[in-house]
C-alpha positions in Angstrom: 184.2 83.6 78.1 188.0 83.8 77.8 188.5 82.0 81.4 186.0 79.6 83.3 185.6 80.4 86.8 183.2 78.0 88.0 181.5 75.3 85.7 178.2 73.5 87.1 177.6 69.7 85.3 174.4 67.7 85.8 174.0 69.4 89.5 170.5 67.6 90.8 168.8 67.7 93.8 165.5 66.3 95.0 163.1 67.0 98.0 160.0 64.5 98.9 157.7 65.5 96.2 159.7 67.8 94.1 162.8 68.0 92.1 164.2 71.3 92.6 167.2 71.1 90.4 167.3 68.6 87.2 170.6 68.1 85.6 171.6 71.6 85.7 174.8 72.9 83.8 176.5 76.1 82.9 179.5 77.8 83.3 180.2 81.2 84.8 183.6 83.1 83.4 185.8 85.2 85.0 185.0 88.8 85.5 181.4 88.0 84.2 178.1 89.2 85.2 175.8 86.0 85.2 172.1 86.3 85.4 170.3 83.6 87.1 166.3 83.9 85.8 163.1 81.8 86.6 160.0 81.9 88.2 159.5 81.4 91.7 159.8 77.6 92.6 162.1 77.0 89.5 165.1 75.9 91.6 167.4 79.4 91.7 167.5 79.0 95.4 168.5 75.5 95.7 171.0 75.7 93.2 172.8 78.8 94.6 172.8 77.0 98.0 174.6 74.4 96.3 177.6 76.7 95.1 177.4 77.9 98.5 178.0 75.0 100.6 174.6 75.2 102.1 172.9 72.3 100.3 174.7 69.3 99.2 173.4 67.8 95.1 172.4 64.2 94.9 174.1 63.7 91.6 176.4 66.2 89.4 179.6 67.9 90.2 181.4 71.6 90.2 184.6 72.9 89.2 186.3 76.1 90.5 189.2 77.3 88.6 189.2 73.8 86.9 189.4 71.9 90.4 187.0 69.8 91.7 184.9 72.0 94.0 182.7 70.8 96.4 182.0 72.6 99.7 180.6 71.2 102.9 179.5 74.0 104.5 179.8 78.1 103.7 183.0 78.6 105.4 184.7 76.1 102.7 182.6 78.2 100.2 184.2 81.4 101.6 187.6 80.0 101.9 187.8 79.1 98.3 186.8 82.6 97.4 182.7 82.1 96.9 180.8 85.0 98.6 177.0 85.5 99.2 174.8 88.5 99.8 171.3 87.1 100.6 168.0 88.6 99.8 166.9 88.4 103.8 169.4 90.4 105.6 171.3 88.5 108.6 172.1 91.8 111.0 171.7 92.6 114.7 170.0 96.0 115.1 171.5 96.7 118.4 175.0 96.3 117.4 177.2 98.4 114.9 178.5 98.0 111.8 182.2 96.6 112.5 180.5 94.4 114.8 178.2 92.9 112.8 180.7 92.2 110.3 183.1 90.9 112.8 180.4 88.1 113.6 180.8 86.8 109.9 184.3 86.9 109.9 186.4 83.4 111.0 189.1 85.5 112.5 188.5 89.1 113.2 191.1 91.4 113.7 191.2 94.4 116.4 188.2 96.4 116.2 190.3 99.4 115.5 191.7 97.7 112.6 188.9 96.2 111.3 186.8 99.4 111.3 189.7 101.3 109.3 189.5 98.6 106.8 185.6 98.8 106.6 186.1 102.6 105.7 188.8 101.9 103.4 187.0 99.2 101.4 183.6 100.9 101.3 184.8 104.1 100.0 186.8 102.2 97.3 184.1 100.7 96.0 181.6 103.8 96.6 179.4 102.2 99.4 180.7 104.5 102.2 179.8 103.3 105.8 180.5 104.4 108.9 182.0 101.5 111.0 180.4 102.6 114.3 176.9 103.4 113.5 174.2 101.3 115.3 172.7 99.0 112.2 169.0 99.7 113.8 169.4 103.4 112.8 170.6 102.6 109.2 168.0 102.8 106.0 167.5 99.3 104.0 170.1 100.3 101.5 172.8 100.9 104.1 172.0 97.8 105.6 172.7 96.1 102.4 175.9 97.9 101.9 177.1 96.3 105.3 176.4 92.6 103.8 177.9 93.8 100.7 181.2 95.3 102.1 181.2 92.1 104.4 181.4 89.9 101.5 184.0 92.1 99.6 186.4 91.9 102.9 187.0 88.4 101.6 188.3 89.7 98.5 185.8 87.2 96.6 185.9 85.5 93.1 182.5 85.0 92.5 180.1 87.2 94.5 176.0 85.8 94.7 173.6 88.3 94.8 169.9 87.6 95.5 167.5 90.1 94.7 169.9 92.8 95.6 167.8 96.0 94.8 164.2 94.8 96.3 164.9 97.7 99.1 166.6 100.2 97.3 165.5 103.3 96.1 166.4 104.2 91.9 169.8 106.2 93.2 170.6 103.1 95.6 170.8 101.1 92.5 172.6 103.0 90.3 175.5 103.1 93.1 175.4 99.3 93.3 175.5 99.0 89.6 178.6 101.1 89.9 180.1 99.1 92.6 179.2 95.9 90.5 180.7 97.6 87.3 184.0 98.2 89.2 184.1 94.4 90.6 183.6 93.6 87.7 186.6 95.6 85.9 188.8 93.6 88.8 187.9 90.3 87.5 185.2 89.1 90.1 182.7 87.2 88.8 179.1 88.1 90.0 175.9 85.7 89.8 172.9 87.9 89.7 169.5 86.9 90.7 166.7 89.1 90.1 163.1 89.3 88.9 163.9 93.0 87.5 164.4 92.1 84.1 165.1 95.7 82.8 167.9 95.5 85.3 169.3 92.1 84.1 169.6 94.1 80.3 171.1 96.6 81.8 173.9 94.9 84.1 174.5 91.1 82.9 176.7 89.7 80.3 174.6 86.6 80.1 171.5 84.9 81.2 170.9 81.4 82.0 167.1 80.7 82.2 165.4 77.9 84.6 161.9 76.4 84.4 160.5 73.9 87.1 164.1 72.8 88.1 165.6 72.9 84.4 167.8 74.7 82.3 165.3 75.6 79.4 167.5 78.6 77.9 170.6 80.6 77.8 170.2 84.6 76.4 172.3 87.7 76.4 170.2 89.8 78.1 171.4 93.4 76.1 170.0 91.6 73.1 167.0 90.2 74.5 163.5 92.3 75.4 162.2 91.8 79.2 159.0 90.4 77.9 161.2 87.7 75.9 163.1 86.7 78.9 159.7 86.7 81.1 158.0 84.2 78.7 161.0 82.1 78.6 161.0 82.0 82.2 157.2 80.9 82.1 156.9 79.3 79.1 154.3 81.0 77.6 152.7 84.4 76.5 153.0 87.1 79.3 149.4 88.5 80.4 149.5 91.9 81.2 147.1 93.3 84.6 143.8 94.7 82.9 142.2 97.6 84.6 138.6 97.6 84.2 136.6 100.6 84.6 135.1 100.8 88.0 132.7 103.3 89.7 133.7 104.6 93.0 131.4 103.5 96.3 131.5 105.5 99.7 134.5 106.1 101.9 135.4 102.4 103.2 138.5 103.3 105.4 139.0 106.9 107.0 142.2 107.6 108.6 142.2 111.1 110.3 145.2 112.8 112.3 146.7 109.5 113.1 149.9 109.7 115.4 151.3 106.8 116.6 154.6 105.6 118.0 156.5 102.6 116.5 156.6 99.7 118.8 160.4 99.2 117.9 163.1 101.0 119.3 164.6 101.6 115.7 161.2 101.7 113.8 159.7 105.1 112.7 156.5 107.1 114.4 153.6 107.9 112.8 152.9 111.7 112.7 149.4 113.4 111.6 148.4 110.9 109.1 145.4 111.5 106.9 143.8 109.3 104.2 140.7 108.5 102.8 139.8 105.1 100.8 136.7 104.7 98.5 134.9 101.4 97.6 136.5 100.1 94.6 139.5 102.4 94.8 143.1 101.4 95.1 145.6 103.9 96.8 149.1 102.9 96.5 151.6 104.2 99.2 155.4 104.4 98.3 158.4 105.6 100.2 161.8 104.4 100.9 162.0 101.3 103.2 162.0 102.2 107.0 159.9 105.5 106.8 156.6 103.9 108.4 155.5 101.3 106.1 155.6 98.5 108.7 154.0 100.8 111.3 150.8 102.1 108.9 150.3 98.5 108.2 150.4 97.6 112.1 147.8 100.5 112.8 145.5 99.1 110.2 145.7 95.6 110.6 145.2 96.3 114.8 148.5 95.0 116.1 149.1 98.9 117.0 146.3 100.1 118.9 145.2 104.3 118.8 142.6 106.5 119.4 139.4 104.9 118.7 138.5 107.7 116.1 141.7 107.8 114.1 140.8 104.7 111.9 137.3 104.5 110.9 136.0 101.3 108.7 132.7 101.9 106.9 132.3 104.9 109.2 132.7 102.5 112.8 135.6 103.3 114.7 137.8 100.6 115.2 140.9 102.4 116.5 140.7 100.5 119.8 139.8 96.7 118.3 142.4 94.0 117.9 143.2 92.3 114.5 140.6 89.3 115.2 137.6 91.9 115.4 138.8 94.1 112.6 139.2 90.9 110.2 135.7 90.3 111.5 134.5 93.1 110.3 136.2 92.9 106.9 139.6 94.8 107.1 142.2 92.2 106.3 145.8 92.8 105.7 149.0 90.9 104.4 152.3 92.2 106.0 155.5 92.3 104.2 157.6 90.0 106.4 156.3 86.5 104.8 157.8 84.2 107.2 157.3 84.9 111.1 154.6 87.8 110.4 152.4 86.7 107.4 152.4 83.1 108.1 153.9 80.7 110.5 157.1 78.9 108.9 156.9 75.5 110.6 153.1 75.5 110.6 151.4 73.6 107.5 149.8 75.7 105.0 146.2 74.5 106.2 147.0 75.4 109.4 148.1 78.9 108.0 145.0 79.2 106.1 143.4 78.7 109.3 145.1 81.2 111.1 143.7 84.1 109.2 140.5 82.8 107.8 139.3 80.9 110.6 135.9 83.6 111.1 135.4 84.9 107.5 135.6 81.1 106.2 133.7 79.5 108.9 136.5 77.2 110.0 135.3 76.9 113.8 132.4 75.3 114.9 131.4 75.3 118.6 135.1 76.0 119.7 136.2 72.6 117.7 138.5 73.5 114.3 137.1 72.2 110.7 140.2 70.4 109.6 138.3 69.6 106.5 136.9 72.7 105.5 140.5 74.5 106.5 142.0 72.3 104.1 139.5 72.7 101.2 140.3 76.6 101.7 144.0 75.9 101.4 143.8 73.8 98.5 141.6 76.7 97.0 144.4 79.2 97.3 146.8 77.1 96.1 144.8 76.7 92.9 143.5 80.1 92.6 147.0 81.5 92.6 149.0 78.5 91.2 151.1 78.0 94.5 153.8 75.2 93.8 153.8 73.3 96.3 153.1 69.3 96.8 150.2 70.0 99.0 148.3 72.0 101.5 150.2 70.0 104.7 153.6 71.2 103.7 154.9 73.7 105.8 155.1 77.2 105.0 159.0 77.5 104.9 159.3 75.0 102.4 157.8 77.1 99.8 160.1 79.4 97.5 159.5 83.0 98.7 157.5 84.3 95.6 154.8 80.8 96.1 154.8 81.8 99.4 154.0 85.2 98.9 151.2 84.2 96.3 149.7 81.9 99.2 149.7 84.8 101.8 148.1 87.2 99.1 145.9 84.4 97.8 144.7 83.6 101.6 143.6 87.1 102.1 141.9 87.9 98.5 139.5 84.7 98.9 138.3 86.1 102.1 136.1 88.7 100.1 137.6 91.7 102.3 135.7 95.1 102.5 139.2 96.8 102.8 142.5 95.0 102.0 146.2 96.7 103.1 148.9 94.8 101.5 152.8 95.5 101.9 155.1 94.6 99.4 152.7 92.2 97.5 155.1 91.6 94.5 158.5 91.7 96.8 160.8 88.9 95.3 157.8 87.4 92.8 158.7 86.6 89.2 157.3 88.6 86.3 153.9 86.1 86.1 153.4 85.9 89.5 153.6 89.4 89.9 151.3 90.4 87.1 148.7 87.5 88.7 148.8 89.4 91.9 148.5 92.6 90.8 145.3 91.7 88.4 144.0 90.2 91.5 144.3 93.5 93.6 142.5 95.2 90.2 139.8 92.3 90.4 139.2 92.6 94.1 138.9 96.6 93.6 136.3 96.4 90.6 134.5 94.1 93.0 134.0 97.1 95.3 136.7 96.4 97.8 138.9 99.4 98.8 142.6 98.3 98.7 145.6 100.0 100.2 148.9 98.9 98.4 152.1 99.9 100.0 154.8 99.3 98.1 158.6 100.3 96.8 158.0 99.2 93.3 157.2 102.9 91.8 155.8 100.9 88.6 153.8 98.7 90.2 151.9 101.3 91.8 151.6 103.5 88.8 150.4 100.4 86.8 147.4 99.8 89.5 146.9 102.7 92.0 144.0 105.2 91.5 146.0 107.6 93.5 149.8 107.8 95.2 150.9 109.2 98.5 154.1 108.7 99.9 155.4 107.8 103.4 158.5 110.2 104.6 159.5 109.7 108.1 156.2 108.9 109.4 154.4 111.4 107.3 151.9 110.7 104.5 152.0 113.3 101.9 148.6 114.5 100.3 147.6 111.5 97.8 147.9 112.4 93.8 145.7 110.9 91.1 148.4 109.0 89.2 147.2 109.8 86.1 150.0 112.3 84.6 152.0 112.0 87.6 155.3 112.3 86.7 158.7 110.5 88.2 160.1 113.7 89.3 156.8 114.8 91.4 157.0 111.1 92.7 160.8 112.0 93.9 159.6 115.1 95.8 156.8 113.4 97.5 159.1 110.3 98.5 161.8 113.1 99.9 159.2 114.6 101.8 157.4 117.5 100.0 154.2 117.2 102.1 151.1 118.9 101.6 149.6 120.5 98.1 153.2 122.2 97.4 153.9 119.5 95.4 151.0 120.0 93.0 152.6 122.8 91.6 155.8 121.3 90.8 
């Protein structure tokens, strides 16, 4: 490392019941792509929030270009050349690209000048954007471009990226990597957080590994296997999910001729969807974000009602039933959006366990809530899925994204569903937690549950699914056995090759 851009010296930050960062020290060089690795709850988010001025350390110091650096707010960090692309986008669907970018600027120029600058910068870095397109009409990959261009307009010296490829197609990942290589060549440093360890090996120069809030090692990713990095993160050998042999039972979920409009003005309507899932079977549904995944989960959960016979559970028409009635019958769901959809952010884990487990876990008696039983249910979830939290009375928003995901999935799995539908079950989850969640889904199927797994992680679907189908513009391709299915065939299905014609590729 020829020149040091940012130096962290003994940073410590504690919250009630947990030390998030404990004496963190490392350096980031000028023009270096530096990976920050760790399990969910290892302290990565807290650390980058301190760098970006969102959180103040309890002790320790930072130096930027050899000078003391202690931003009191993100505005100060941006003024010093620090930019951050968050995992969750902060964009307004009804505004266009230029308007969204202007909202993130201290003194935005006239809209015409800003639009010209957006075109110039986006094309220079291989991320072309139309400044006048409405954000609600953009794909997830294009939305991320908006966030990145918003940062690049600041001419940053350090770009922090949190799970930047979680919503991207393989082609979009390659485009992003070319952009980051160009930035590195211009001397911009990048702090890169990702659970996709092969990406880390491809892109990053150095990796710092955190475990339980402490630095436990550094490595050169190109010279370290993904498995070795994962085991450094968890501190033990990594378990690979095992598929037990299982016999398939009767059809548990039957979707026939399903068409449904999206409740969102920027959503995707479902068009003539057909699918059957047997007891003990896992069907994987892939596709680029925004092609009807949320709408499909909404139709199956009961949040979007359809014709009664369009959805059947063990032969019973349920298309007109709401979520509570479906849960009572055994159809459970876990949506993609953790905070606000799968969990109420300001409610405790006990209350969140009660929200979906009331009927199947018998947590209500004669109209009265059984708080002791609800707490015990929350504790069972925390223990069975290794959720890192001081206790069940902590609010959902206090958990890291991955730990909340483990809680949400565990809450549904432990209720013994007849059909479980999950959307992005391991999004933003570390390697060990992802393996545990996938194993839980495999175990559930082995017990006779029909599982529908909607995911943008093709490796995940190939690892656990018996059959694969792809959503494209609201249409579902004909499901194919995952045995012998090639990447090229999957690409065709995701690109809209519907029906049997793909079988002869």
